[in-house]
C-alpha angles and dihedrals in degrees: 000000000000120000092241092055092046091051091049092051092049090049091050092047091049091050090048092052092044092051091048092050091047089051090051088055098042104018130250142132143224133074095237091048089052090050095049094043094048096046092048088042091055091056094042094046093049091049094046095047092048091047090051092044091237123153118190113229094232117124097195104084097207092050089046090052090047093051091048090050092049091051090049093046091052091052091048092051092048093048091047091051092050091050092047093059 
């Protein structure tokens, strides 16, 4: 397996788990919805934390990425719910 494909699969798996965790916190269903929310959340969370100059004090890089993605996924879900009203 090429390194690029492996990185993509890890990114998608992280997004899926982040979307699932965010749905446990805020409610929601659907594997595809978890994946989309988590992947967009990873991008949003990374951007927001960088913009706010916040560094999470987590030494494990995958757990740090997952926490960032969960934060972003929660923001994405909240914004989507506000827009949907």
